[in-house]
SEBAVEX-746660 format. One record per atom (N, C-alpha, C, O, CB): x negated, y, z negated. Coordinates in steps of 0.05 Angstrom, whole numbers, plus 5000, padded with zeros to 4 digits. Glycine has a CB too. Layout:
residues N
XYZ
...
//
This chain:
residues 295
498349765000
500050005000
498250255000
496350264985
501950004976
498950445017
497550705017
499450925007
501650955017
496550775046
498551064987
500151284975
499151544987
496751614984
499851284944
500851695000
500051945012
500952174994
503352224990
501351985041
498952324983
499552534964
497752774970
495652744983
499152444935
498553014961
496753244963
494753224939
495153064921
498353514962
492653384940
490453364921
491453414892
490653274874
488253564927
493253624888
494053684861
495853464849
495553404826
495653954862
497553334866
499153114856
497252874850
497652734830
501253024877
495352834867
493352624863
491952654836
491552464821
491252614885
491152904829
489752954804
491452904780
490352834759
488753244804
494052944782
495852884759
495752584752
496252514729
498752964766
494952414771
494652134765
491752054759
491251834749
495551974788
489852244765
487052184760
486152274732
484852124718
485352324781
486852524725
485752634700
486352464676
484552404660
486852914696
488952374671
489452204648
488451914651
488351764631
492452204642
487751834675
486551574679
483551574672
482451384662
486851484708
482251804678
479351824673
478651934646
476551894635
478152004694
480552094634
480052214607
482652194591
484752274602
479152504610
482652094567
485052084551
486552354549
485352554544
484451984523
489152344554
490752594554
490852724527
491652954525
493552534564
490052584506
489952694479
487452854474
487252974452
490152474459
485552864493
483153034489
483953324488
486153404498
481152974511
482253504478
482753784478
483353894506
482153794525
480453944465
485154084508
486054174535
483754294551
483754264575
488254374532
481754424538
479554534553
477754314566
476654354587
477854714535
477554084552
476153854564
477753744587
476553674607
475753634542
480353734585
482053644607
481853824631
481853724654
485053624598
481654084626
481254274648
478654224662
478454224687
481454564638
476554184647
473854124658
474053864675
472853854696
471754094636
475553664665
475853414680
477453464706
476853344726
477253204662
479453634705
481053694729
479253824750
479453744774
483353884721
477554014743
475854144762
473753944773
473353934798
474354384749
472653784756
470653584765
472053374783
470953294803
469353444741
474453284775
475853094791
476653204818
476653054838
478353004776
477353454819
478053584845
475653584863
475853534887
479153874840
473353654852
470853644868
470253364879
469453344902
468553744852
470653164862
470152894871
472152804893
471352664911
470452694848
474552904892
476552844913
475652944940
475852804960
479352954905
474553194940
473653304965
471053184975
470753124999
473353614962
469153134957
466653024965
466852744975
465552654994
464653044941
468652584962
468852304968
471052234989
471252014998
469352144943
472652434996
474752385015
473652275042
471652385053
476352655021
474852065051
473951945076
472051705073
471351575093
472552145092
471251645048
469251425045
470551155051
469150955055
468151425017
473251145052
474650895060
476150935087
478150805092
476650815038
475151115103
476451175129
476850935146
478950895159
474851385144
474850755147
475050515164
477250335155
478250165171
472350375164
478050355130
480150185119
482850315122
484950205115
479650115090
482850565132
485450695137
486350895116
488650985116
487450495141
484650955096
485451145075
482951295066
480751215072
486851005052
483351505050
481151675042
479751575017
477351555016
482151955037
481251514996
480251454970
481551204958
483951164962
480551684950
479951034945
481150804931
482150894903
481551124895
479150574929
483550724889
484650794863
482950694840
483750704817
487450674861
480450604846
478750494825
476350674820
476050884832
477850224832
474550584803
472150744796
470250794819
468550974817
470750614773
470450644840
468750704863
469150984874
467251114884
469250494886
471651084872
472251354880
472951514854
471251664844
474651364900
475351474844
476251574818
478551394810
480051304828
476951884818
478851344784
481151184776
483751354779
483951564767
480851084746
485551244794
488151374799
490351194789
490850984800
488551444829
491751284768
493851114756
496651164767
498551024760
493951154727
496951364785
499551414796
501351574778
500551664757
500851164804
503851594787
505751764772
506451654745
507151804727
508351784788
506151394741
506951274715
505151354692
505851334669
506950974717
502651454698
500851524677
500751824672
499351914654
498051424684
502151984687
502152274684
502952354656
504652224644
503952404705
501752574647
502252664620
502552974620
501153104636
500052574600
504153084603
504653364603
502153524599
501753734611
506753434582
500353424581
497953574574
496053584598
494953794605
496553444550
495553354611
493753344633
495053484658
493553604674
493053054640
497653464661
499053614682
498453914680
498054054699
502053564682
498554014655
498054294650
495254374657
494754584669
498654364620
493354194650
490454244657
490054264687
488554424697
488754024645
491454084702
491254094731
492454354742
491254484759
492653844743
494854424732
496254664742
494654914736
494555094752
499054674730
493554934712
492155184704
489355214717
488155424715
491755184674
488455004731
485955024746
486454984776
484654914791
483854814736
488855014784
489754954812
487755074832
487155304832
492555064817
486854904850
485054984872
482155044864
480555114881
486155224884
481455004839
478755074830
476854844833
477454614827
478755164801
474454904844
472354704847
469754834838
469555084836
472154594876
467754674834
465054784829
463554804855
463754614872
463454604808
462155014859
460755064884
457755114879
456955254861
461955314899
456154984896
453255034896
452455114924
452854964943
451754774887
451255354926
450455454952
452655434973
452155344995
447955314962
455055524965
457355544983
458455274992
459955265012
456655715007
457755054979
458954794985
459954674960
458954724938
456954604999
462054504962
463154374939
461154194927
460054024940
465754224947
460654224901
458654064887
459753774882
462153734879
457954194860
457853594882
458453314876
458653284846
456653214833
456353114888
461053334835
461353354806
461753074793
463853004783
463853524799
459552934793
459552664780
459952694750
459252894738
456852524786
461052484738
461552484709
461552194699
462052014715
464152634702
461052164674
461251894662
462351914633
462552134622
458451754662
462951694622
464451684597
462851804574
463751994560
465151404590
460451704569
458851784545
455951774552
454851564560
459451594521
454552004550
451752014557
449851914535
447451894540
450952294565
450851864512
449251764490
447551974476
446051914458
447451554500
447752234485
446252444473
444552604492
443452814485
444552334452
444252504517
442652644537
443552564565
443652324571
439552594533
444252754582
444952684609
442352644626
440152704616
446652904622
442752534650
440452454666
440352594693
442452674704
440452154670
437952624704
437652714732
438852504751
438552264746
434652764739
440152594772
441352404790
439352214802
439951974806
442852554813
436952304809
434952134822
433651934802
432251754811
432752294835
434051984776
432951794757
434751544754
433851324748
432651924729
437351584759
439151344759
439251214786
438950974788
441951434750
439651374807
439651274834
436851334846
436551534860
441951404852
434951164840
432151204848
431951224878
432951054892
430350984837
430651434888
430451484916
432451684927
432151784949
430751224931
434451754911
436451954919
435152234918
433452284901
438951934902
436052414936
435052684936
435952824910
438252814903
436052834960
434052954896
434853094871
436753324877
436353474896
432353204857
438853334861
440753554864
440153764842
440053684818
443753454861
439754014848
438954214828
440954244806
440154324784
438554474842
443454184811
445554224790
446153964775
447753974756
448054324803
444853744782
445153494767
442553434753
441253224757
445953264786
441853614735
439453584718
440153484691
442153564679
437853854716
438553304681
438953204654
438653414633
436953594636
437152974648
440253404612
440153614591
441053484565
442753304565
441953854598
440053584542
440853474516
443853544511
444753764518
439153594494
445253354500
448053404493
448253474464
449953384449
449753144499
446453654456
446253744428
444653994427
443354074447
445053524409
444654134405
443054364400
440254274391
440054164369
444354564379
438254314408
435554214401
434454334376
433154194360
433654274424
434954594371
433954714346
435354594322
434054564301
434355024347
437954544325
439454434302
438554164294
438354104270
442454434309
437953994314
437053714308
434053684306
433053484296
438153524329
432553884315
429653874314
428553664333
426453544328
428753804286
429953624356
429053434376
428653584403
430153754410
431053204379
426553504417
426053614443
425053394462
423053264457
423953844442
426553344484
425853144503
423853244523
423853484528
428453044518
422153074534
422052784530
420852704503
419052844492
420452654552
421852484492
420952394466
418752174469
418752034489
423352284449
416952164450
415051944449
416451684445
418751684436
412851994427
415151464452
416551204452
417851144425
420251064425
414550984458
416451174403
417651104377
420051284370
422051184360
415551134355
419751534376
421951724370
424451664388
426651674379
421052014375
423851594413
426051524431
427551274422
429951254423
425051494460
426051074414
427250824405
428950864380
430950734376
425150614400
428051044363
429651114339
432151264347
434351224336
427951284319
431851444367
434251594377
436251404388
438651444385
433351804398
435351194402
437151004414
438450824393
440650714398
435650834435
437150794371
438150604350
440150744331
442050624323
435850494334
439550994325
441251134305
442551384318
441151544330
439551224281
445151394317
446651604330
446551874315
447751884294
449551514335
445252074325
445152334312
447752484318
449552384331
442752494320
447852734308
450352894311
450253034338
450053284340
450553104288
450552874360
450652984387
453653044394
455352944380
449352794408
454053194415
456853264422
458553014428
460953014422
456853444446
457352814440
458852574448
459152374425
460352164429
457652444472
458052444402
458452274378
460752404362
460352474338
455852234361
463052434374
465252574362
467052364349
468052184362
466852744383
467552394323
469152184308
471952144319
473051924316
469252254279
473052354331
475852324341
475952214369
478152144378
477152584340
473752204383
473852124412
471851904419
472451744437
473252364428
469551884407
467551684414
468051424400
468551414376
464751794408
467951204415
467950934403
465150864395
463250924409
469150724423
464950734372
462250654362
460750484382
458350504384
462550504335
462150324397
460850144416
459850284441
458450154457
462849924424
460650534446
459650674469
457450874462
455750934478
461950824483
457550984438
455451174430
452751024425
450651124432
456251344405
452950794412
450650624407
451550334409
453650264400
449250684379
449750164420
450449884424
447949714423
445749814426
452049844451
448249454420
446049274419
446948994426
449248924423
444649284392
445048824433
445648534439
443148374434
440848474436
446548504469
443548124427
441347924424
442047704444
443947554441
441147814395
440347664465
440847474486
438747254485
436347324488
440947614513
439447004483
437446784484
435946794510
437046864531
438846514480
433346724509
431646734532
432846584556
432846684578
428846634526
433746344551
434846174573
437246304587
437546294611
435645904562
438946434571
441246574582
440446804599
441546854621
443146664560
438446964590
437547194605
436047104630
436247234651
435747374588
434646884628
433246774652
435246714674
434746784697
431746514645
437446584668
439446514688
440646774700
441046784725
441746344675
441246964684
442347214694
440447354713
441147444734
443147404671
437847364705
435847494721
435347344748
435047474768
433247524706
435347084747
434946934772
437046984792
436547004816
434846634766
439547014783
441747074802
441347344816
442147374839
444447074787
440047524802
439747794813
437047844828
437047984848
439947994791
434847714818
432247784830
430847544841
428647574853
430447904809
431947294839
430747064850
428946914829
428946984806
429047134874
427446724839
425846554822
423246694813
421946834829
425046294836
422646664787
420146784776
418846604756
416846674744
420747054763
419946364753
418846174733
420146214706
422446294704
415846214730
418746144685
419846194658
419546484650
417546614656
418446004637
421546584636
421446874628
419546914605
419946804583
424346964621
417547074609
415647134588
416147404574
415747434550
412847134600
417147604590
417547864579
419248034598
419347984622
414848004573
420448244586
421848454602
420648714592
420848784569
424948444598
419348854611
417849094603
418949344617
419449334642
414849064610
419449554602
420249804614
417749944625
415950004610
421749984593
417649994651
415350104664
415450404668
413450544669
414949964691
417950504671
418150794676
420850894666
422950754669
417850844707
420851134655
423251264646
423351554658
421251664664
423451284615
425751654661
426051934668
425552104643
425251994621
428851994680
425552364646
425052544624
427252514602
426752564579
424952834633
429652444610
431852404592
431552154575
432952114555
434452414606
429851974584
429551714571
430851484586
430451254579
430651724544
432351554607
433751344623
431651164637
429551264646
435651474644
432150904637
430250714649
430450714679
432550684691
430750434638
428150764692
428050774721
426850514734
427450444756
426351004730
425250374718
423750144729
423149944707
422250014686
421050244742
423849684713
423349474694
421749254708
422249194731
426149364683
419949134693
418348904703
419348654689
419448634665
415348944698
420148454705
420948194695
418448014698
417647944720
423448064712
417247954675
414747804675
415347504673
416347414652
412847894652
414747354694
415247064695
412646914695
410547024700
417046994718
412846644691
410446484691
409346444719
407046374722
411146204679
411046494740
410146464767
409546734780
407546754795
412246324784
411146934774
410547204786
412047414770
413747364753
411447204815
411247664776
412547894764
414348024785
413548064808
410348104754
416748094776
418748214794
419548484783
420048514759
421248034798
419648694800
420448954791
423349004799
424248924821
418649174804
424749134781
427549214786
427749514782
426949624761
429649064767
428649664802
428649954801
431550064805
433149944820
426850074823
432150274791
434750404793
436650314772
436850074766
435850344821
438050504760
439750444737
441850234742
442250054725
441150694729
443250244765
445350044770
444249764772
445349584761
446850124796
442049734787
440849464790
439649364764
439949124758
438649474811
438449544748
437349454722
439549364704
439349154691
435749684710
441749514702
443949444684
445149174692
445649004675
446149654686
445449134718
446548874728
444648644723
445548434714
447248894758
442048684728
440148474725
439848374696
439348144691
437448564735
440248564677
440048494649
442648414636
442948424612
438748724634
444548344653
447048234642
449348424640
451348364626
446548114616
449248654653
451448834652
451349024628
453249044613
454048694652
449049164626
448749354603
450649584605
451449664627
445849454602
451349704583
453149934582
451950174596
453450344607
453950004553
449350194596
447950424608
445150344614
444250124607
448050684590
443650524627
440750484631
439050634611
436650684616
440050564660
440250704589
438950864568
438550664545
440150654526
440651114559
436350514545
436050294526
433050234521
431250344533
437350044537
432650064501
430049954494
430349644492
432549554487
428850074468
428149504496
428349204495
425849104481
423649214482
428449094524
426348884466
424148764450
424548464449
426748364443
424148884421
422448304455
422648014453
422547924424
421248044407
420347884469
423947704419
423947584392
422147334394
422747154410
426847514383
420147324377
418147114378
419446844372
421046814353
415947164359
418846644389
419746374384
417646194371
415546294362
420646244410
418145934369
416245754356
413845714374
411545674363
417545484350
414145714400
411845674418
411045944430
411246154416
412645484441
409945934454
409046174467
411246344479
411046584483
406946104489
413446204486
415646344499
417446484478
417846384456
417346154515
418446724485
420346854466
422846704463
423746564482
420947144476
424046714440
426546574435
428946734445
430946614454
426946524404
428746994445
431047164453
429947444459
427647504454
433247174432
431747614468
431147894473
433248064460
435648024464
430847954503
432248264444
434048454432
434048704450
431948814457
433148534403
436448794458
436749034475
438649224460
440849144452
437848964503
437749464455
439449664442
439449924458
437349994470
438649714413
441650064459
441750294475
444050484468
445350454448
442050214504
444350684485
446250904480
447850964505
446850954527
444751154470
450351044500
452051144522
453550924537
453150684533
450451304541
455251024556
456850854572
457150984600
458351194603
459750804559
455950854620
456050964647
453351054657
451351004645
458051184648
453451204679
450951284692
449651534680
447251584685
451451334721
451151684664
450051914649
449252154665
447952344656
447651824633
450052164691
449452384708
451852574709
454152494712
448752284737
451352834707
453553034708
454853064681
453553054660
455552954729
457453104681
458953154656
459252904639
459952694649
461653264663
458652944614
459252734593
462052784583
462552994571
457052744570
463952604588
466752654582
467252684552
468652864544
468452434594
466052504536
466452534508
464952774497
465952914479
465452274493
462652844509
461253084502
462953334508
462953524492
458653104517
464353334530
466153554537
468353584516
469053814509
467453514565
469353364506
471453374485
470253484460
471553644446
472653094480
467753404453
466453514430
465953814431
466353954412
463853374425
465153904455
464754194458
467354344458
467454564446
463354244485
469454234470
472054364469
473054394440
474254584432
474154214485
472354184424
473054194395
471654404380
472454494359
472553924383
469354494391
467854714379
468654984389
467555194381
464854674384
470654994407
471655244417
470755324444
471255544453
471055454398
469255144458
468255214484
470555204504
472255024503
466055014493
470655394523
472555394545
471555214567
469255134568
473055674555
473355134586
472554944607
470455044625
468754894635
475054874623
470355314631
468355414648
465555404635
463555344649
468955704655
465455444609
462855424595
461955134594
459555074597
463155534567
463854954590
463254664590
462054584617
459954444618
465754494583
463354664638
462454594665
459754714671
458054584684
464454684686
459254954662
456655084666
454354934652
452154934662
456755374656
454954804630
452954654616
452154404631
449854344634
453954574588
454154254641
453654004654
452954024684
451653834695
456053824651
453654244697
453054274725
451554544728
452754754734
455654264743
449054544722
447454784719
447254944745
446454834766
444654724708
447955204744
447655374767
450055374786
450155534805
445355294783
452055214780
454555214797
456455424788
456455514765
455854934796
458155504806
460255704800
463055584805
463455414823
459955954818
464955654788
467755574792
468955764813
468956004809
469355574765
469955644834
471255804856
474055684861
474455444861
469555794881
475955864866
478655774874
478755764904
478455974918
480855974862
479155524915
479055494944
481855524956
481955564981
477955214950
483955504941
486655534952
488555604929
490955644934
487655284966
//
């Protein structure tokens, strides 16, 4: 079934699908502007299939008329026609659920992608207030990933504990099977080493050390999938010593949920709760862009 709608009607089904309608209205407005930009930038990506946008996360989640809510409808109406613009073109206003405390450069998650000046990683907290300044040394970063400080996206009314910080213990044999499906044969798994991080701490490059060969995995999406479907690429990993030479398991702990590029949705809610308006929120997450009314 293909649903033919105008952009504003489409957004009434997108905003409450992508962001809970119970969030502060200024956060919902920021989501409406970002969602409108995504509609224009991504329109046509399914042209060969006979429609512009799918209803899933590949484009934007669209729940249709049944999910519409008065609060999110108001946010859409009060920002009608507004998009973010960079150098007179509609900006690619990417967003994700929870950045874990720091957003990421677009080319750090999608390795090889052209850097976008407005998609720069930034702390989702007041650096002076927390006494932290990125990039962090390894030990400090691992502590940051383990213990959730008072960042904007660690909001008690909006953030789930499992998205702000998370961890897993995976037996070596289980992780071996997962990795083989993604990267091929490498022998017995000896170690998983983080080889490169972006300034935000996001993992760009991982080495899978096997008894037969070493395999590199690059890019946030591929790394997350290869390691069993991690919540984000903002993590640390440590082998657990076994009885012999091989590790018994691997502990992985990390922060956030999603790709962490652009707007942090829970962070936007936290900022709105502090009294920030939607334009100020958007200016933080999309640096150098302007809000323009296109119609």
